[in-house]
C-alpha positions, -999 to +999 in steps of 0.1 A: -825+079-056-838+067-089-823+035-104-803+041-136-811+020-166-784-003-178-771+006-213-769-025-234-735-035-247-729-036-284-718-069-299-682-058-301-681-045-265-697-077-253-672-098-273-643-078-260-655-080-223-660-118-226-626-125-242-607-100-220-621-118-189-613-152-204-577-141-211-573-128-176-588-159-160-570-184-182-541-190-158-562-195-127-585-218-147-555-238-159-542-243-124-577-251-111-581-277-139-548-294-129-560-294-093-593-309-103-576-337-122-554-345-092-585-348-070-603-369-096-574-392-099-579-404-063-610-424-074-595-438-106-583-474-108-560-467-138-546-433-127-519-430-154-543-436-183-569-412-169-541-385-164-530-389-201-566-386-213-572-354-193-539-338-203-547-345-239-580-326-235-561-297-219-535-296-247-563-295-273-579-264-257-550-247-241-554-209-245-525-187-255-527-165-224-518-193-199-485-187-181-467-203-152-470-180-123-434-179-110-427-154-082-392-144-093-394-113-115-366-126-138-387-157-148-422-143-146-435-146-182-432-182-193-462-190-215-474-226-215-472-241-250-478-277-242-479-303-215-457-333-224-480-362-218-454-390-220-435-373-191-465-370-168-464-391-137-489-398-109-475-407-075-493-435-057-506-426-023-537-437-004-551-402+002-538-381-026-527-382-062-498-358-066-486-351-101-453-345-118-458-326-150-433-316-177-445-283-193-431-269-225-429-232-220-419-201-240-406-167-228-411-141-255-388-116-238-359-141-240-363-143-278-364-105-280-332-103-259-314-128-282-325-108-314-314-075-299-280-089-288-274-104-323-283-071-339-261-052-315-232-076-322-237-073-360-236-035-358-204-035-336-186-059-359-194-043-392-160-030-406-177-007-432-195+011-404-177+043-394-203+056-370-193+060-334-211+037-310-221+042-274-213+017-247-244-003-256-236-005-293-261+021-305-250+047-331-242+082-318-255+110-338-234+141-346-252+174-343-225+196-359-239+225-380 
């Protein structure tokens, strides 16, 4: 069977492929970076200072697609905004350097839920509104001829 020639990607296709892959891998890379920092801390004499320097570097280049991979479906999509450096702590052990990190996170779905609830409440409490509302607060449409 003859070998097929590879069709070269256009600049746009190459850019999209590279950035799509980067977005997909951003969370595993984030977790791996934190693990690498923990391993590197073992050899450091001033662990707390080294941790602060490394977390500062992470915060400066933190991609928008990083999320905390919770298993529970109700808290799945928490996007990492920032690691609070002043709250970071290294525990002192001989063989390991476990970390305690405080991560500022954002869940876009929660904001959407708040906005929709406020809109629904506003519609339901409007005295000038004479439309009939269903059980969820949405207007019912009359189809009388």
